C-alpha positions in Angstrom: 0.0 0.0 0.0 1.1 3.6 -0.6 1.3 6.2 2.1 -2.3 7.1 1.2 -3.6 3.7 2.1 -4.5 3.0 -1.5 -2.8 0.4 -3.8 0.0 2.4 -5.3 -0.9 1.6 -8.9 -4.0 0.4 -10.8 -4.1 -0.7 -14.4 -7.1 -0.8 -16.7 -7.9 -2.0 -20.2 -10.6 -0.7 -22.4 -12.1 -1.7 -25.7 -14.8 -0.3 -28.0 -16.2 -0.9 -31.4 -18.7 1.0 -33.6 -20.2 0.3 -37.0 -19.1 2.5 -40.0 -21.9 4.3 -41.7 -21.9 6.6 -44.7 -22.6 10.3 -44.0 -21.6 10.1 -40.3 -18.6 12.0 -38.9 -15.4 10.1 -38.2 -14.2 11.4 -34.8 -11.2 9.8 -33.2 -9.7 11.2 -30.0 -11.8 14.3 -30.4 -10.4 15.0 -33.9 -12.7 15.0 -37.0 -11.1 12.9 -39.8 -12.2 13.7 -43.3 -14.0 10.6 -44.6 -17.1 9.6 -46.6 -18.1 7.5 -43.6 -18.0 7.7 -39.9 -18.9 5.9 -36.7 -22.5 5.1 -35.8 -23.6 5.3 -32.2 -25.8 6.9 -29.6 -23.1 9.5 -28.8 -20.5 10.8 -31.3 -19.2 7.2 -31.2 -15.5 8.2 -30.6 -14.1 4.7 -30.1 -10.8 6.1 -29.0 -12.2 8.2 -26.1 -14.7 5.4 -25.3 -11.9 2.8 -24.9 -9.8 5.2 -22.6 -13.0 5.9 -20.6 -13.5 2.1 -20.2 -9.9 1.6 -19.3 -10.1 4.2 -16.5 -13.4 2.8 -15.2 -11.9 -0.7 -15.3 -8.8 0.3 -13.4 -11.1 1.7 -10.7 -13.4 -1.3 -10.7 -16.3 1.1 -11.4 -18.0 -0.8 -14.3 -18.0 0.3 -17.9 -19.1 3.2 -20.0 -22.6 1.8 -20.6 -23.3 1.7 -16.9 -22.4 5.4 -16.5 -23.8 6.6 -19.9 -26.5 4.2 -21.1 -27.2 4.3 -24.8 -30.9 4.3 -23.9 -30.6 7.7 -22.2 -31.8 10.5 -24.4 -29.5 13.0 -22.8 -26.4 11.2 -24.3 -27.7 11.2 -27.9 -25.1 12.8 -30.0 -23.0 13.7 -26.9 -19.3 14.6 -27.2 -17.4 11.6 -25.8 -15.0 14.0 -24.1 -17.7 14.3 -21.5 -17.5 10.6 -20.8 -13.7 10.7 -20.5 -13.8 13.8 -18.2 -16.3 11.9 -16.0 -13.9 8.9 -15.6 -10.9 11.2 -14.9 -13.0 13.0 -12.2 -13.9 9.6 -10.7 -10.2 8.6 -10.6 -9.3 11.8 -8.8 -12.1 11.3 -6.4 -10.8 7.8 -5.6 -7.3 9.3 -5.1 -5.7 8.4 -8.4 -4.0 10.3 -11.2 -3.1 9.0 -14.6 0.5 8.0 -15.3 0.2 7.1 -19.0 -2.1 5.9 -21.6 -1.6 3.6 -24.7 -4.3 3.4 -27.4 -4.5 1.3 -30.6 -7.1 2.2 -33.2 -8.0 -0.6 -35.7 -9.4 0.7 -39.0 -8.9 -0.4 -42.6 -9.4 3.0 -44.1 -8.9 5.9 -44.2 -5.3 5.7 -43.3 -4.7 7.8 -40.1 -1.0 8.4 -40.0 -1.3 12.1 -41.0 -3.6 12.6 -38.0 -1.4 11.0 -35.4 0.0 14.2 -34.0 -3.4 15.9 -33.8 -5.0 12.9 -32.2 -2.2 12.3 -29.7 -2.2 16.0 -28.7 -6.0 16.0 -28.3 -5.9 12.9 -26.1 -3.0 14.4 -24.1 -5.1 17.5 -23.4 -8.1 15.5 -22.6 -6.3 13.4 -20.0 -4.1 16.2 -18.8 -0.8 14.5 -19.5 2.3 15.5 -21.4 2.3 14.2 -25.0 5.3 12.0 -24.2 3.1 9.9 -21.9 0.4 9.4 -24.5 0.8 6.7 -27.2 -1.6 6.4 -30.1 -1.1 3.6 -32.7 -3.0 2.7 -35.8 -3.5 -0.8 -37.2 -5.5 -2.5 -39.9 -7.2 -5.9 -39.5 -5.6 -7.2 -42.7 -9.0 -7.7 -44.3 -10.1 -10.0 -41.6 -13.4 -9.8 -39.7 -15.8 -6.8 -39.5 -13.0 -4.2 -39.2 -11.0 -5.8 -42.1 -14.2 -5.9 -44.2 -14.6 -2.1 -43.7 -17.7 -2.5 -41.6 -16.5 -1.2 -38.2 -13.7 0.4 -36.2 -12.2 -0.7 -32.9 -10.0 0.9 -30.3 -8.1 -0.7 -27.4 -6.6 1.3 -24.5 -4.5 0.6 -21.4 -4.1 3.2 -18.6 -1.9 3.2 -15.6 -3.1 5.1 -12.5 -1.0 6.0 -9.5 -2.3 6.9 -6.0 -1.8 10.6 -5.5 -3.9 11.6 -2.5 -6.2 10.1 0.0 -9.6 9.1 -1.4 -12.4 11.5 -0.4 
């Protein structure tokens, strides 16, 4: 245990997927990506922010994003996923934890995302209040396998490390 009485570190893993749909915006990490299709969902369907939110909630053993923001609730229709991430960060602070680093992988066949890496990484760093060098964003394809590989969906996976910073309140 740390001097705060909390476990010194907690780690969480998050995952999210959304269908691709013509005419929808493609938003990843709060950055709008030019594309003829985007992610379908109740909120803005930002799989990157959703996966980080789930990783934080998992590290804290506080359930998942759907428990906190049900897709049946009208108030979350079209919501900016940054709200979900900020909620999870607030819960971490309330529990006495701060984020050490975050590592995210986005799996999408197209469009290619490499030219948006810096913008997405900087946006995520701002959102989680970490220096950019503690934020990793990677892009992969599914090599034409499964729903992602067939161009039907997009996935994101995230891992976060939390450190006890103050007594829980």
